[in-house]
PDB file with SEQRES, HELIX, SHEET and CRYST1 records, atoms N, CA, C and O in Angstrom:
SEQRES   1 A   85  MET ILE GLN ILE ARG PRO VAL SER ASP LEU ARG ASN LYS          
SEQRES   2 A   85  PHE PRO GLU ILE GLU GLY VAL VAL ASN GLY GLY GLU PRO          
SEQRES   3 A   85  VAL PHE LEU THR LYS ASN GLY TYR GLY SER MET VAL VAL          
SEQRES   4 A   85  MET SER LEU ALA LYS TYR SER GLN MET ALA ALA GLY ILE          
SEQRES   5 A   85  GLU SER ALA LEU ASP GLU ALA ASP ARG PHE ALA GLU MET          
SEQRES   6 A   85  SER ASN VAL ARG TYR THR HIS ASP GLU VAL PHE ALA ARG          
SEQRES   7 A   85  VAL LYS GLY GLY ASN TYR ASP                                  
HELIX    1 AA1 SER A    8  ASN A   12  1                                   5    
HELIX    2 AA2 PHE A   14  ASN A   22  1                                   9    
HELIX    3 AA3 LEU A   42  MET A   65  1                                  24    
HELIX    4 AA4 HIS A   72  LYS A   80  1                                   9    
SHEET    1 AA1 3 GLN A   3  PRO A   6  0                                        
SHEET    2 AA1 3 VAL A  27  LYS A  31  1                                        
SHEET    3 AA1 3 TYR A  34  VAL A  39 -1                                        
CRYST1    1.000    1.000    1.000  90.00  90.00  90.00 P 1           1          
ATOM      1  N   MET A   1      -1.105   8.495 -14.484  1.00  0.00           N  
ATOM      2  CA  MET A   1      -1.490   7.285 -15.119  1.00  0.00           C  
ATOM      3  C   MET A   1      -1.276   6.105 -14.143  1.00  0.00           C  
ATOM      4  O   MET A   1      -0.258   6.073 -13.452  1.00  0.00           O  
ATOM      5  N   ILE A   2      -2.169   5.180 -14.076  1.00  0.00           N  
ATOM      6  CA  ILE A   2      -2.079   4.021 -13.176  1.00  0.00           C  
ATOM      7  C   ILE A   2      -0.927   3.159 -13.618  1.00  0.00           C  
ATOM      8  O   ILE A   2      -0.760   2.835 -14.793  1.00  0.00           O  
ATOM      9  N   GLN A   3      -0.120   2.794 -12.603  1.00  0.00           N  
ATOM     10  CA  GLN A   3       1.022   1.858 -12.881  1.00  0.00           C  
ATOM     11  C   GLN A   3       0.671   0.475 -12.413  1.00  0.00           C  
ATOM     12  O   GLN A   3       0.445   0.229 -11.228  1.00  0.00           O  
ATOM     13  N   ILE A   4       0.630  -0.443 -13.394  1.00  0.00           N  
ATOM     14  CA  ILE A   4       0.380  -1.834 -13.010  1.00  0.00           C  
ATOM     15  C   ILE A   4       1.540  -2.587 -13.573  1.00  0.00           C  
ATOM     16  O   ILE A   4       1.822  -2.540 -14.771  1.00  0.00           O  
ATOM     17  N   ARG A   5       2.213  -3.287 -12.689  1.00  0.00           N  
ATOM     18  CA  ARG A   5       3.452  -4.054 -13.059  1.00  0.00           C  
ATOM     19  C   ARG A   5       3.419  -5.453 -12.457  1.00  0.00           C  
ATOM     20  O   ARG A   5       2.711  -5.726 -11.488  1.00  0.00           O  
ATOM     21  N   PRO A   6       4.242  -6.360 -13.091  1.00  0.00           N  
ATOM     22  CA  PRO A   6       4.383  -7.618 -12.393  1.00  0.00           C  
ATOM     23  C   PRO A   6       5.218  -7.521 -11.136  1.00  0.00           C  
ATOM     24  O   PRO A   6       6.075  -6.643 -11.043  1.00  0.00           O  
ATOM     25  N   VAL A   7       5.010  -8.343 -10.218  1.00  0.00           N  
ATOM     26  CA  VAL A   7       5.727  -8.295  -8.908  1.00  0.00           C  
ATOM     27  C   VAL A   7       7.162  -8.457  -9.061  1.00  0.00           C  
ATOM     28  O   VAL A   7       7.922  -7.975  -8.221  1.00  0.00           O  
ATOM     29  N   SER A   8       7.628  -9.154 -10.159  1.00  0.00           N  
ATOM     30  CA  SER A   8       9.030  -9.294 -10.406  1.00  0.00           C  
ATOM     31  C   SER A   8       9.760  -7.982 -10.626  1.00  0.00           C  
ATOM     32  O   SER A   8      10.973  -7.876 -10.448  1.00  0.00           O  
ATOM     33  N   ASP A   9       8.938  -6.936 -11.040  1.00  0.00           N  
ATOM     34  CA  ASP A   9       9.578  -5.599 -11.228  1.00  0.00           C  
ATOM     35  C   ASP A   9      10.033  -5.056  -9.964  1.00  0.00           C  
ATOM     36  O   ASP A   9      10.965  -4.251  -9.946  1.00  0.00           O  
ATOM     37  N   LEU A  10       9.444  -5.437  -8.894  1.00  0.00           N  
ATOM     38  CA  LEU A  10       9.869  -4.904  -7.542  1.00  0.00           C  
ATOM     39  C   LEU A  10      11.319  -5.291  -7.293  1.00  0.00           C  
ATOM     40  O   LEU A  10      12.106  -4.532  -6.728  1.00  0.00           O  
ATOM     41  N   ARG A  11      11.628  -6.454  -7.719  1.00  0.00           N  
ATOM     42  CA  ARG A  11      13.036  -6.872  -7.526  1.00  0.00           C  
ATOM     43  C   ARG A  11      13.945  -6.352  -8.681  1.00  0.00           C  
ATOM     44  O   ARG A  11      15.029  -5.820  -8.442  1.00  0.00           O  
ATOM     45  N   ASN A  12      13.484  -6.520  -9.880  1.00  0.00           N  
ATOM     46  CA  ASN A  12      14.285  -6.235 -11.085  1.00  0.00           C  
ATOM     47  C   ASN A  12      14.380  -4.765 -11.439  1.00  0.00           C  
ATOM     48  O   ASN A  12      15.379  -4.339 -12.018  1.00  0.00           O  
ATOM     49  N   LYS A  13      13.377  -3.985 -11.110  1.00  0.00           N  
ATOM     50  CA  LYS A  13      13.326  -2.516 -11.488  1.00  0.00           C  
ATOM     51  C   LYS A  13      12.931  -1.707 -10.340  1.00  0.00           C  
ATOM     52  O   LYS A  13      12.113  -0.794 -10.457  1.00  0.00           O  
ATOM     53  N   PHE A  14      13.528  -2.036  -9.151  1.00  0.00           N  
ATOM     54  CA  PHE A  14      13.145  -1.263  -7.947  1.00  0.00           C  
ATOM     55  C   PHE A  14      13.370   0.222  -8.065  1.00  0.00           C  
ATOM     56  O   PHE A  14      12.522   0.963  -7.568  1.00  0.00           O  
ATOM     57  N   PRO A  15      14.447   0.750  -8.684  1.00  0.00           N  
ATOM     58  CA  PRO A  15      14.612   2.195  -8.723  1.00  0.00           C  
ATOM     59  C   PRO A  15      13.515   2.863  -9.537  1.00  0.00           C  
ATOM     60  O   PRO A  15      13.128   3.986  -9.215  1.00  0.00           O  
ATOM     61  N   GLU A  16      12.988   2.207 -10.596  1.00  0.00           N  
ATOM     62  CA  GLU A  16      11.846   2.791 -11.336  1.00  0.00           C  
ATOM     63  C   GLU A  16      10.599   2.845 -10.455  1.00  0.00           C  
ATOM     64  O   GLU A  16       9.910   3.865 -10.430  1.00  0.00           O  
ATOM     65  N   ILE A  17      10.297   1.759  -9.729  1.00  0.00           N  
ATOM     66  CA  ILE A  17       9.120   1.727  -8.902  1.00  0.00           C  
ATOM     67  C   ILE A  17       9.246   2.751  -7.770  1.00  0.00           C  
ATOM     68  O   ILE A  17       8.279   3.428  -7.420  1.00  0.00           O  
ATOM     69  N   GLU A  18      10.418   2.850  -7.221  1.00  0.00           N  
ATOM     70  CA  GLU A  18      10.677   3.856  -6.138  1.00  0.00           C  
ATOM     71  C   GLU A  18      10.468   5.226  -6.626  1.00  0.00           C  
ATOM     72  O   GLU A  18       9.962   6.068  -5.886  1.00  0.00           O  
ATOM     73  N   GLY A  19      10.835   5.505  -7.856  1.00  0.00           N  
ATOM     74  CA  GLY A  19      10.642   6.902  -8.463  1.00  0.00           C  
ATOM     75  C   GLY A  19       9.155   7.164  -8.662  1.00  0.00           C  
ATOM     76  O   GLY A  19       8.707   8.290  -8.444  1.00  0.00           O  
ATOM     77  N   VAL A  20       8.401   6.199  -9.055  1.00  0.00           N  
ATOM     78  CA  VAL A  20       6.896   6.324  -9.174  1.00  0.00           C  
ATOM     79  C   VAL A  20       6.268   6.671  -7.876  1.00  0.00           C  
ATOM     80  O   VAL A  20       5.568   7.676  -7.748  1.00  0.00           O  
ATOM     81  N   VAL A  21       6.538   5.778  -6.840  1.00  0.00           N  
ATOM     82  CA  VAL A  21       5.934   5.977  -5.611  1.00  0.00           C  
ATOM     83  C   VAL A  21       6.389   7.237  -4.878  1.00  0.00           C  
ATOM     84  O   VAL A  21       5.601   7.846  -4.155  1.00  0.00           O  
ATOM     85  N   ASN A  22       7.608   7.624  -5.048  1.00  0.00           N  
ATOM     86  CA  ASN A  22       8.066   8.861  -4.441  1.00  0.00           C  
ATOM     87  C   ASN A  22       7.469  10.095  -5.177  1.00  0.00           C  
ATOM     88  O   ASN A  22       7.448  11.188  -4.611  1.00  0.00           O  
ATOM     89  N   GLY A  23       7.010   9.935  -6.372  1.00  0.00           N  
ATOM     90  CA  GLY A  23       6.240  10.976  -7.106  1.00  0.00           C  
ATOM     91  C   GLY A  23       4.807  11.040  -6.551  1.00  0.00           C  
ATOM     92  O   GLY A  23       4.051  11.927  -6.947  1.00  0.00           O  
ATOM     93  N   GLY A  24       4.433  10.186  -5.702  1.00  0.00           N  
ATOM     94  CA  GLY A  24       3.055  10.249  -5.111  1.00  0.00           C  
ATOM     95  C   GLY A  24       2.065   9.313  -5.635  1.00  0.00           C  
ATOM     96  O   GLY A  24       0.932   9.300  -5.154  1.00  0.00           O  
ATOM     97  N   GLU A  25       2.418   8.495  -6.626  1.00  0.00           N  
ATOM     98  CA  GLU A  25       1.475   7.526  -7.219  1.00  0.00           C  
ATOM     99  C   GLU A  25       1.763   6.128  -6.631  1.00  0.00           C  
ATOM    100  O   GLU A  25       2.921   5.768  -6.418  1.00  0.00           O  
ATOM    101  N   PRO A  26       0.678   5.330  -6.367  1.00  0.00           N  
ATOM    102  CA  PRO A  26       0.918   3.897  -5.991  1.00  0.00           C  
ATOM    103  C   PRO A  26       1.297   3.099  -7.223  1.00  0.00           C  
ATOM    104  O   PRO A  26       1.043   3.490  -8.362  1.00  0.00           O  
ATOM    105  N   VAL A  27       1.925   1.950  -6.940  1.00  0.00           N  
ATOM    106  CA  VAL A  27       2.135   0.994  -8.045  1.00  0.00           C  
ATOM    107  C   VAL A  27       1.402  -0.321  -7.648  1.00  0.00           C  
ATOM    108  O   VAL A  27       1.585  -0.879  -6.566  1.00  0.00           O  
ATOM    109  N   PHE A  28       0.594  -0.748  -8.573  1.00  0.00           N  
ATOM    110  CA  PHE A  28      -0.189  -1.998  -8.345  1.00  0.00           C  
ATOM    111  C   PHE A  28       0.633  -3.159  -8.976  1.00  0.00           C  
ATOM    112  O   PHE A  28       0.975  -3.136 -10.158  1.00  0.00           O  
ATOM    113  N   LEU A  29       0.927  -4.159  -8.137  1.00  0.00           N  
ATOM    114  CA  LEU A  29       1.699  -5.305  -8.587  1.00  0.00           C  
ATOM    115  C   LEU A  29       0.853  -6.499  -8.784  1.00  0.00           C  
ATOM    116  O   LEU A  29      -0.062  -6.740  -7.997  1.00  0.00           O  
ATOM    117  N   THR A  30       1.131  -7.307  -9.860  1.00  0.00           N  
ATOM    118  CA  THR A  30       0.415  -8.469 -10.196  1.00  0.00           C  
ATOM    119  C   THR A  30       1.315  -9.658 -10.030  1.00  0.00           C  
ATOM    120  O   THR A  30       2.537  -9.551 -10.131  1.00  0.00           O  
ATOM    121  N   LYS A  31       0.702 -10.797  -9.775  1.00  0.00           N  
ATOM    122  CA  LYS A  31       1.393 -12.044  -9.812  1.00  0.00           C  
ATOM    123  C   LYS A  31       0.580 -13.001 -10.593  1.00  0.00           C  
ATOM    124  O   LYS A  31      -0.603 -13.176 -10.299  1.00  0.00           O  
ATOM    125  N   ASN A  32       1.133 -13.619 -11.553  1.00  0.00           N  
ATOM    126  CA  ASN A  32       0.368 -14.523 -12.513  1.00  0.00           C  
ATOM    127  C   ASN A  32      -0.857 -13.888 -13.062  1.00  0.00           C  
ATOM    128  O   ASN A  32      -1.867 -14.562 -13.263  1.00  0.00           O  
ATOM    129  N   GLY A  33      -0.806 -12.602 -13.315  1.00  0.00           N  
ATOM    130  CA  GLY A  33      -1.857 -11.840 -13.948  1.00  0.00           C  
ATOM    131  C   GLY A  33      -2.965 -11.371 -13.059  1.00  0.00           C  
ATOM    132  O   GLY A  33      -3.938 -10.783 -13.530  1.00  0.00           O  
ATOM    133  N   TYR A  34      -2.827 -11.635 -11.698  1.00  0.00           N  
ATOM    134  CA  TYR A  34      -3.838 -11.223 -10.795  1.00  0.00           C  
ATOM    135  C   TYR A  34      -3.235 -10.251  -9.791  1.00  0.00           C  
ATOM    136  O   TYR A  34      -2.045 -10.328  -9.485  1.00  0.00           O  
ATOM    137  N   GLY A  35      -4.065  -9.324  -9.271  1.00  0.00           N  
ATOM    138  CA  GLY A  35      -3.587  -8.305  -8.378  1.00  0.00           C  
ATOM    139  C   GLY A  35      -3.004  -8.948  -7.104  1.00  0.00           C  
ATOM    140  O   GLY A  35      -3.607  -9.831  -6.496  1.00  0.00           O  
ATOM    141  N   SER A  36      -1.829  -8.476  -6.735  1.00  0.00           N  
ATOM    142  CA  SER A  36      -1.095  -9.101  -5.514  1.00  0.00           C  
ATOM    143  C   SER A  36      -0.929  -8.052  -4.466  1.00  0.00           C  
ATOM    144  O   SER A  36      -1.224  -8.333  -3.304  1.00  0.00           O  
ATOM    145  N   MET A  37      -0.494  -6.902  -4.767  1.00  0.00           N  
ATOM    146  CA  MET A  37      -0.263  -5.881  -3.684  1.00  0.00           C  
ATOM    147  C   MET A  37      -0.108  -4.461  -4.326  1.00  0.00           C  
ATOM    148  O   MET A  37      -0.007  -4.280  -5.540  1.00  0.00           O  
ATOM    149  N   VAL A  38      -0.099  -3.501  -3.403  1.00  0.00           N  
ATOM    150  CA  VAL A  38       0.069  -2.084  -3.838  1.00  0.00           C  
ATOM    151  C   VAL A  38       1.236  -1.594  -3.043  1.00  0.00           C  
ATOM    152  O   VAL A  38       1.371  -1.874  -1.852  1.00  0.00           O  
ATOM    153  N   VAL A  39       2.086  -0.852  -3.726  1.00  0.00           N  
ATOM    154  CA  VAL A  39       3.299  -0.268  -3.123  1.00  0.00           C  
ATOM    155  C   VAL A  39       3.096   1.295  -3.146  1.00  0.00           C  
ATOM    156  O   VAL A  39       2.754   1.862  -4.184  1.00  0.00           O  
ATOM    157  N   MET A  40       3.306   1.934  -2.033  1.00  0.00           N  
ATOM    158  CA  MET A  40       3.200   3.400  -2.025  1.00  0.00           C  
ATOM    159  C   MET A  40       4.248   3.930  -1.073  1.00  0.00           C  
ATOM    160  O   MET A  40       4.817   3.211  -0.252  1.00  0.00           O  
ATOM    161  N   SER A  41       4.468   5.184  -1.219  1.00  0.00           N  
ATOM    162  CA  SER A  41       5.479   5.832  -0.397  1.00  0.00           C  
ATOM    163  C   SER A  41       5.017   5.936   1.109  1.00  0.00           C  
ATOM    164  O   SER A  41       3.830   5.910   1.432  1.00  0.00           O  
ATOM    165  N   LEU A  42       5.992   6.047   1.939  1.00  0.00           N  
ATOM    166  CA  LEU A  42       5.627   6.281   3.395  1.00  0.00           C  
ATOM    167  C   LEU A  42       4.873   7.481   3.587  1.00  0.00           C  
ATOM    168  O   LEU A  42       3.931   7.496   4.379  1.00  0.00           O  
ATOM    169  N   ALA A  43       5.230   8.551   2.886  1.00  0.00           N  
ATOM    170  CA  ALA A  43       4.461   9.792   3.025  1.00  0.00           C  
ATOM    171  C   ALA A  43       3.045   9.688   2.640  1.00  0.00           C  
ATOM    172  O   ALA A  43       2.171  10.231   3.315  1.00  0.00           O  
ATOM    173  N   LYS A  44       2.777   8.982   1.531  1.00  0.00           N  
ATOM    174  CA  LYS A  44       1.349   8.780   1.032  1.00  0.00           C  
ATOM    175  C   LYS A  44       0.600   7.883   1.979  1.00  0.00           C  
ATOM    176  O   LYS A  44      -0.574   8.111   2.273  1.00  0.00           O  
ATOM    177  N   TYR A  45       1.298   6.835   2.468  1.00  0.00           N  
ATOM    178  CA  TYR A  45       0.637   5.920   3.408  1.00  0.00           C  
ATOM    179  C   TYR A  45       0.280   6.662   4.700  1.00  0.00           C  
ATOM    180  O   TYR A  45      -0.836   6.512   5.196  1.00  0.00           O  
ATOM    181  N   SER A  46       1.216   7.473   5.267  1.00  0.00           N  
ATOM    182  CA  SER A  46       0.939   8.239   6.470  1.00  0.00           C  
ATOM    183  C   SER A  46      -0.204   9.224   6.277  1.00  0.00           C  
ATOM    184  O   SER A  46      -1.016   9.424   7.181  1.00  0.00           O  
ATOM    185  N   GLN A  47      -0.272   9.855   5.072  1.00  0.00           N  
ATOM    186  CA  GLN A  47      -1.336  10.745   4.792  1.00  0.00           C  
ATOM    187  C   GLN A  47      -2.689   9.996   4.806  1.00  0.00           C  
ATOM    188  O   GLN A  47      -3.678  10.461   5.372  1.00  0.00           O  
ATOM    189  N   MET A  48      -2.683   8.857   4.178  1.00  0.00           N  
ATOM    190  CA  MET A  48      -3.914   7.995   4.128  1.00  0.00           C  
ATOM    191  C   MET A  48      -4.334   7.485   5.453  1.00  0.00           C  
ATOM    192  O   MET A  48      -5.520   7.472   5.783  1.00  0.00           O  
ATOM    193  N   ALA A  49      -3.370   7.060   6.224  1.00  0.00           N  
ATOM    194  CA  ALA A  49      -3.650   6.432   7.532  1.00  0.00           C  
ATOM    195  C   ALA A  49      -3.977   7.460   8.633  1.00  0.00           C  
ATOM    196  O   ALA A  49      -4.571   7.102   9.650  1.00  0.00           O  
ATOM    197  N   ALA A  50      -3.607   8.689   8.444  1.00  0.00           N  
ATOM    198  CA  ALA A  50      -3.855   9.786   9.485  1.00  0.00           C  
ATOM    199  C   ALA A  50      -5.304   9.851   9.783  1.00  0.00           C  
ATOM    200  O   ALA A  50      -5.688   9.852  10.953  1.00  0.00           O  
ATOM    201  N   GLY A  51      -6.144   9.908   8.764  1.00  0.00           N  
ATOM    202  CA  GLY A  51      -7.590  10.055   8.962  1.00  0.00           C  
ATOM    203  C   GLY A  51      -8.149   8.851   9.758  1.00  0.00           C  
ATOM    204  O   GLY A  51      -8.994   9.013  10.639  1.00  0.00           O  
ATOM    205  N   ILE A  52      -7.648   7.627   9.418  1.00  0.00           N  
ATOM    206  CA  ILE A  52      -8.061   6.407  10.059  1.00  0.00           C  
ATOM    207  C   ILE A  52      -7.675   6.443  11.502  1.00  0.00           C  
ATOM    208  O   ILE A  52      -8.493   6.143  12.372  1.00  0.00           O  
ATOM    209  N   GLU A  53      -6.433   6.807  11.784  1.00  0.00           N  
ATOM    210  CA  GLU A  53      -5.905   6.883  13.106  1.00  0.00           C  
ATOM    211  C   GLU A  53      -6.735   7.921  14.012  1.00  0.00           C  
ATOM    212  O   GLU A  53      -7.067   7.622  15.159  1.00  0.00           O  
ATOM    213  N   SER A  54      -7.019   9.043  13.482  1.00  0.00           N  
ATOM    214  CA  SER A  54      -7.767  10.019  14.236  1.00  0.00           C  
ATOM    215  C   SER A  54      -9.173   9.533  14.488  1.00  0.00           C  
ATOM    216  O   SER A  54      -9.718   9.826  15.553  1.00  0.00           O  
ATOM    217  N   ALA A  55      -9.815   8.787  13.550  1.00  0.00           N  
ATOM    218  CA  ALA A  55     -11.180   8.254  13.747  1.00  0.00           C  
ATOM    219  C   ALA A  55     -11.144   7.223  14.824  1.00  0.00           C  
ATOM    220  O   ALA A  55     -12.070   7.141  15.631  1.00  0.00           O  
ATOM    221  N   LEU A  56     -10.047   6.388  14.868  1.00  0.00           N  
ATOM    222  CA  LEU A  56      -9.993   5.364  15.881  1.00  0.00           C  
ATOM    223  C   LEU A  56      -9.748   5.959  17.267  1.00  0.00           C  
ATOM    224  O   LEU A  56     -10.252   5.485  18.285  1.00  0.00           O  
ATOM    225  N   ASP A  57      -8.919   7.057  17.244  1.00  0.00           N  
ATOM    226  CA  ASP A  57      -8.682   7.785  18.563  1.00  0.00           C  
ATOM    227  C   ASP A  57     -10.001   8.320  19.043  1.00  0.00           C  
ATOM    228  O   ASP A  57     -10.323   8.149  20.219  1.00  0.00           O  
ATOM    229  N   GLU A  58     -10.795   8.967  18.189  1.00  0.00           N  
ATOM    230  CA  GLU A  58     -12.080   9.504  18.543  1.00  0.00           C  
ATOM    231  C   GLU A  58     -12.974   8.423  19.079  1.00  0.00           C  
ATOM    232  O   GLU A  58     -13.661   8.659  20.073  1.00  0.00           O  
ATOM    233  N   ALA A  59     -13.013   7.213  18.468  1.00  0.00           N  
ATOM    234  CA  ALA A  59     -13.829   6.098  18.936  1.00  0.00           C  
ATOM    235  C   ALA A  59     -13.371   5.645  20.310  1.00  0.00           C  
ATOM    236  O   ALA A  59     -14.196   5.295  21.154  1.00  0.00           O  
ATOM    237  N   ASP A  60     -12.102   5.646  20.538  1.00  0.00           N  
ATOM    238  CA  ASP A  60     -11.559   5.252  21.844  1.00  0.00           C  
ATOM    239  C   ASP A  60     -11.960   6.234  22.919  1.00  0.00           C  
ATOM    240  O   ASP A  60     -12.277   5.831  24.039  1.00  0.00           O  
ATOM    241  N   ARG A  61     -11.953   7.493  22.607  1.00  0.00           N  
ATOM    242  CA  ARG A  61     -12.374   8.483  23.595  1.00  0.00           C  
ATOM    243  C   ARG A  61     -13.849   8.359  23.870  1.00  0.00           C  
ATOM    244  O   ARG A  61     -14.249   8.458  25.030  1.00  0.00           O  
ATOM    245  N   PHE A  62     -14.676   8.149  22.878  1.00  0.00           N  
ATOM    246  CA  PHE A  62     -16.125   7.934  23.055  1.00  0.00           C  
ATOM    247  C   PHE A  62     -16.346   6.743  23.953  1.00  0.00           C  
ATOM    248  O   PHE A  62     -17.141   6.801  24.891  1.00  0.00           O  
ATOM    249  N   ALA A  63     -15.613   5.611  23.657  1.00  0.00           N  
ATOM    250  CA  ALA A  63     -15.869   4.382  24.421  1.00  0.00           C  
ATOM    251  C   ALA A  63     -15.436   4.602  25.867  1.00  0.00           C  
ATOM    252  O   ALA A  63     -16.085   4.047  26.753  1.00  0.00           O  
ATOM    253  N   GLU A  64     -14.412   5.351  26.167  1.00  0.00           N  
ATOM    254  CA  GLU A  64     -14.079   5.627  27.563  1.00  0.00           C  
ATOM    255  C   GLU A  64     -15.144   6.413  28.283  1.00  0.00           C  
ATOM    256  O   GLU A  64     -15.302   6.245  29.492  1.00  0.00           O  
ATOM    257  N   MET A  65     -15.895   7.281  27.585  1.00  0.00           N  
ATOM    258  CA  MET A  65     -16.943   8.169  28.237  1.00  0.00           C  
ATOM    259  C   MET A  65     -18.304   7.505  28.261  1.00  0.00           C  
ATOM    260  O   MET A  65     -19.212   8.013  28.919  1.00  0.00           O  
ATOM    261  N   SER A  66     -18.480   6.408  27.581  1.00  0.00           N  
ATOM    262  CA  SER A  66     -19.788   5.828  27.427  1.00  0.00           C  
ATOM    263  C   SER A  66     -19.861   4.382  27.746  1.00  0.00           C  
ATOM    264  O   SER A  66     -18.888   3.656  27.539  1.00  0.00           O  
ATOM    265  N   ASN A  67     -20.965   3.934  28.238  1.00  0.00           N  
ATOM    266  CA  ASN A  67     -21.179   2.500  28.490  1.00  0.00           C  
ATOM    267  C   ASN A  67     -21.844   1.802  27.323  1.00  0.00           C  
ATOM    268  O   ASN A  67     -22.062   0.592  27.370  1.00  0.00           O  
ATOM    269  N   VAL A  68     -22.176   2.555  26.261  1.00  0.00           N  
ATOM    270  CA  VAL A  68     -22.833   1.946  25.082  1.00  0.00           C  
ATOM    271  C   VAL A  68     -21.852   1.076  24.320  1.00  0.00           C  
ATOM    272  O   VAL A  68     -20.747   1.505  23.990  1.00  0.00           O  
ATOM    273  N   ARG A  69     -22.268  -0.147  24.046  1.00  0.00           N  
ATOM    274  CA  ARG A  69     -21.475  -1.159  23.269  1.00  0.00           C  
ATOM    275  C   ARG A  69     -22.395  -1.712  22.239  1.00  0.00           C  
ATOM    276  O   ARG A  69     -23.607  -1.803  22.438  1.00  0.00           O  
ATOM    277  N   TYR A  70     -21.810  -2.080  21.135  1.00  0.00           N  
ATOM    278  CA  TYR A  70     -22.546  -2.676  20.054  1.00  0.00           C  
ATOM    279  C   TYR A  70     -21.890  -3.979  19.587  1.00  0.00           C  
ATOM    280  O   TYR A  70     -20.668  -4.115  19.634  1.00  0.00           O  
ATOM    281  N   THR A  71     -22.708  -4.933  19.137  1.00  0.00           N  
ATOM    282  CA  THR A  71     -22.130  -6.121  18.543  1.00  0.00           C  
ATOM    283  C   THR A  71     -21.604  -5.854  17.200  1.00  0.00           C  
ATOM    284  O   THR A  71     -21.946  -4.812  16.640  1.00  0.00           O  
ATOM    285  N   HIS A  72     -20.789  -6.701  16.604  1.00  0.00           N  
ATOM    286  CA  HIS A  72     -20.328  -6.478  15.248  1.00  0.00           C  
ATOM    287  C   HIS A  72     -21.505  -6.507  14.265  1.00  0.00           C  
ATOM    288  O   HIS A  72     -21.443  -5.807  13.255  1.00  0.00           O  
ATOM    289  N   ASP A  73     -22.568  -7.272  14.503  1.00  0.00           N  
ATOM    290  CA  ASP A  73     -23.682  -7.284  13.615  1.00  0.00           C  
ATOM    291  C   ASP A  73     -24.347  -5.882  13.711  1.00  0.00           C  
ATOM    292  O   ASP A  73     -24.733  -5.360  12.665  1.00  0.00           O  
ATOM    293  N   GLU A  74     -24.495  -5.288  14.802  1.00  0.00           N  
ATOM    294  CA  GLU A  74     -25.136  -3.956  14.967  1.00  0.00           C  
ATOM    295  C   GLU A  74     -24.276  -2.903  14.208  1.00  0.00           C  
ATOM    296  O   GLU A  74     -24.793  -2.072  13.462  1.00  0.00           O  
ATOM    297  N   VAL A  75     -22.990  -2.977  14.428  1.00  0.00           N  
ATOM    298  CA  VAL A  75     -22.085  -2.020  13.788  1.00  0.00           C  
ATOM    299  C   VAL A  75     -22.188  -2.142  12.239  1.00  0.00           C  
ATOM    300  O   VAL A  75     -22.360  -1.129  11.561  1.00  0.00           O  
ATOM    301  N   PHE A  76     -22.087  -3.352  11.687  1.00  0.00           N  
ATOM    302  CA  PHE A  76     -22.154  -3.428  10.263  1.00  0.00           C  
ATOM    303  C   PHE A  76     -23.556  -3.138   9.686  1.00  0.00           C  
ATOM    304  O   PHE A  76     -23.663  -2.646   8.562  1.00  0.00           O  
ATOM    305  N   ALA A  77     -24.577  -3.422  10.403  1.00  0.00           N  
ATOM    306  CA  ALA A  77     -25.870  -2.991   9.931  1.00  0.00           C  
ATOM    307  C   ALA A  77     -26.002  -1.493   9.902  1.00  0.00           C  
ATOM    308  O   ALA A  77     -26.609  -0.947   8.981  1.00  0.00           O  
ATOM    309  N   ARG A  78     -25.457  -0.818  10.873  1.00  0.00           N  
ATOM    310  CA  ARG A  78     -25.498   0.649  10.905  1.00  0.00           C  
ATOM    311  C   ARG A  78     -24.635   1.251   9.775  1.00  0.00           C  
ATOM    312  O   ARG A  78     -25.029   2.231   9.143  1.00  0.00           O  
ATOM    313  N   VAL A  79     -23.477   0.661   9.537  1.00  0.00           N  
ATOM    314  CA  VAL A  79     -22.590   1.116   8.442  1.00  0.00           C  
ATOM    315  C   VAL A  79     -23.263   0.918   7.154  1.00  0.00           C  
ATOM    316  O   VAL A  79     -23.273   1.839   6.337  1.00  0.00           O  
ATOM    317  N   LYS A  80     -23.853  -0.260   6.891  1.00  0.00           N  
ATOM    318  CA  LYS A  80     -24.531  -0.561   5.597  1.00  0.00           C  
ATOM    319  C   LYS A  80     -25.759   0.304   5.377  1.00  0.00           C  
ATOM    320  O   LYS A  80     -26.129   0.604   4.242  1.00  0.00           O  
ATOM    321  N   GLY A  81     -26.393   0.705   6.491  1.00  0.00           N  
ATOM    322  CA  GLY A  81     -27.559   1.544   6.372  1.00  0.00           C  
ATOM    323  C   GLY A  81     -27.250   3.039   6.347  1.00  0.00           C  
ATOM    324  O   GLY A  81     -28.151   3.865   6.204  1.00  0.00           O  
ATOM    325  N   GLY A  82     -25.949   3.383   6.490  1.00  0.00           N  
ATOM    326  CA  GLY A  82     -25.565   4.791   6.452  1.00  0.00           C  
ATOM    327  C   GLY A  82     -25.865   5.508   7.722  1.00  0.00           C  
ATOM    328  O   GLY A  82     -25.796   6.737   7.725  1.00  0.00           O  
ATOM    329  N   ASN A  83     -26.194   4.854   8.808  1.00  0.00           N  
ATOM    330  CA  ASN A  83     -26.484   5.420  10.065  1.00  0.00           C  
ATOM    331  C   ASN A  83     -25.281   5.371  10.990  1.00  0.00           C  
ATOM    332  O   ASN A  83     -24.981   4.361  11.627  1.00  0.00           O  
ATOM    333  N   TYR A  84     -24.607   6.518  11.032  1.00  0.00           N  
ATOM    334  CA  TYR A  84     -23.377   6.619  11.900  1.00  0.00           C  
ATOM    335  C   TYR A  84     -23.548   7.239  13.259  1.00  0.00           C  
ATOM    336  O   TYR A  84     -22.569   7.452  13.974  1.00  0.00           O  
ATOM    337  N   ASP A  85     -24.792   7.535  13.633  1.00  0.00           N  
ATOM    338  CA  ASP A  85     -25.011   8.198  14.922  1.00  0.00           C  
ATOM    339  C   ASP A  85     -24.896   7.220  16.060  1.00  0.00           C  
ATOM    340  O   ASP A  85     -25.051   7.602  17.220  1.00  0.00           O  
TER     341      ASP A  85                                                      
END                                                                             
């Protein structure tokens, strides 16, 4: 079940939030009724970031072996168009 709590719970009910995130679920925190931040366990964050890190490492390796460079407009146009080649 999605956990949405006021940001004050981070201070006032830290052990409860810690228990939720250690159980593998993120906690969405709100401030004045609007989304403010997401809290997650280090293990979950590492799992999520691992794929990003490996993709960035692959891009760095490709950049070292190639002289091809793209502007940010070209990159975003390709991403929006679904063309990743």
